[in-house]
C-alpha positions in Angstrom: -9.4 12.7 -8.6 -6.5 12.0 -6.9 -3.9 9.7 -7.5 -4.6 6.4 -6.2 -1.3 5.7 -4.1 -2.3 9.0 -2.9 -5.2 8.1 -1.5 -3.8 4.9 -0.2 -1.3 6.7 1.2 -4.0 9.1 3.0 -5.7 6.0 4.4 -2.7 4.8 5.8 -1.0 7.6 7.5 -4.6 7.8 9.6 -2.9 4.8 11.2 -0.7 6.1 12.7 1.7 2.9 12.7 4.6 3.8 10.7 7.8 6.0 11.2 7.2 7.5 7.7 5.1 7.2 4.1 6.6 7.2 0.8 4.7 7.1 -2.4 6.6 6.1 -5.4 10.4 5.5 -3.8 11.5 6.1 -0.5 13.5 9.0 0.2 17.3 8.6 0.5 18.1 9.1 4.1 15.6 6.2 5.1 17.1 3.5 2.5 19.4 2.2 5.4 17.1 2.9 8.5 16.3 -0.2 10.0 15.2 1.0 13.1 12.3 3.3 11.3 8.6 1.2 10.4 8.4 2.4 6.6 5.5 2.4 4.4 6.0 2.4 0.6 3.1 2.6 -2.0 3.5 2.3 -5.9 1.4 2.0 -8.4 0.7 -1.4 -10.2 -1.8 -1.4 -12.7 -3.5 1.4 -14.8 -5.8 0.5 -16.7 -9.1 1.3 -19.2 -11.8 -1.1 -18.9 -15.3 -2.2 -19.9 -16.5 0.3 -22.4 -19.7 0.6 -23.8 -21.0 2.8 -26.9 -16.9 2.9 -28.1 -16.0 4.8 -24.3 -14.3 3.5 -21.2 -16.2 3.9 -18.4 -13.9 2.2 -16.3 -10.0 2.7 -14.6 -9.0 -0.1 -12.6 -5.4 1.1 -10.2 -3.3 -1.3 -8.3 -0.8 -0.4 -5.8 2.3 -2.3 -4.0 1.7 -1.0 -0.6 5.4 -2.6 1.4 5.9 -2.5 4.5 9.3 -1.9 6.3 9.2 -2.6 10.2 11.3 -1.2 11.8 13.9 -3.6 14.5 12.5 -2.6 17.4 8.8 -2.5 16.2 6.7 -3.3 19.8 3.4 -3.7 18.2 1.3 -6.4 17.1 2.4 -7.2 13.3 -0.9 -9.2 12.6 -3.1 -6.7 14.1 -1.8 -3.7 12.1 -1.8 -5.8 8.8 -5.8 -6.8 9.5 -6.4 -3.2 10.1 -4.9 -2.2 7.0 -6.2 -4.8 5.0 -9.8 -3.7 6.4 -9.1 -0.1 6.4 -8.6 -0.3 2.1 -11.2 -2.5 2.1 -13.9 -0.7 3.5 -12.2 1.8 1.2 -13.4 0.2 -2.0 -9.7 -1.0 -2.1 -9.6 -5.1 -2.9 -7.0 -7.2 -1.3 -5.4 -8.9 -4.3 -2.0 -10.6 -2.7 -1.0 -10.9 0.8 2.8 -12.1 0.5 4.8 -13.8 3.1 6.7 -11.9 5.7 10.4 -11.4 4.8 12.8 -11.6 7.8 16.5 -10.0 6.2 19.4 -12.2 7.5 21.6 -9.2 7.7 19.7 -6.6 9.8 16.4 -8.8 11.1 14.1 -6.9 9.5 11.0 -7.9 8.6 9.3 -6.7 5.8 5.6 -7.5 4.1 4.0 -6.7 1.0 0.3 -6.5 0.0 -1.5 -5.6 -3.5 -4.6 -3.7 -3.7 -6.8 -3.1 -6.6 -9.3 -0.5 -6.3 -12.4 0.5 -9.6 -13.0 3.5 -10.2 -16.3 4.3 -12.4 -16.8 6.9 -14.4 -19.6 9.3 -14.4 -20.7 11.0 -18.1 
């Protein structure tokens, strides 16, 4: 089974709106880059659940998806975010939180954060 952060990353890559997508942390060369649109995906939940016959039957994973829009991003931000949420939902991820947009006063860069969770039912 692929790690959930990589599963989410692979799905988001198909949208082709970001200049770079990172899992775990952003590469140092991009840390001060406000021109590029970046996505950072990190793990937030990793839980075993639904016990039966003294064995866990379910794994719950959560990911945080942070979008850092480049200051010259010229596509509809809301359309991108709706498409991203629907894409993940279509692939069995549930949107658990959608935070407000934040506009950095120094760089004028807009950021957005989503939280998604997915249950993996395990076979015997």
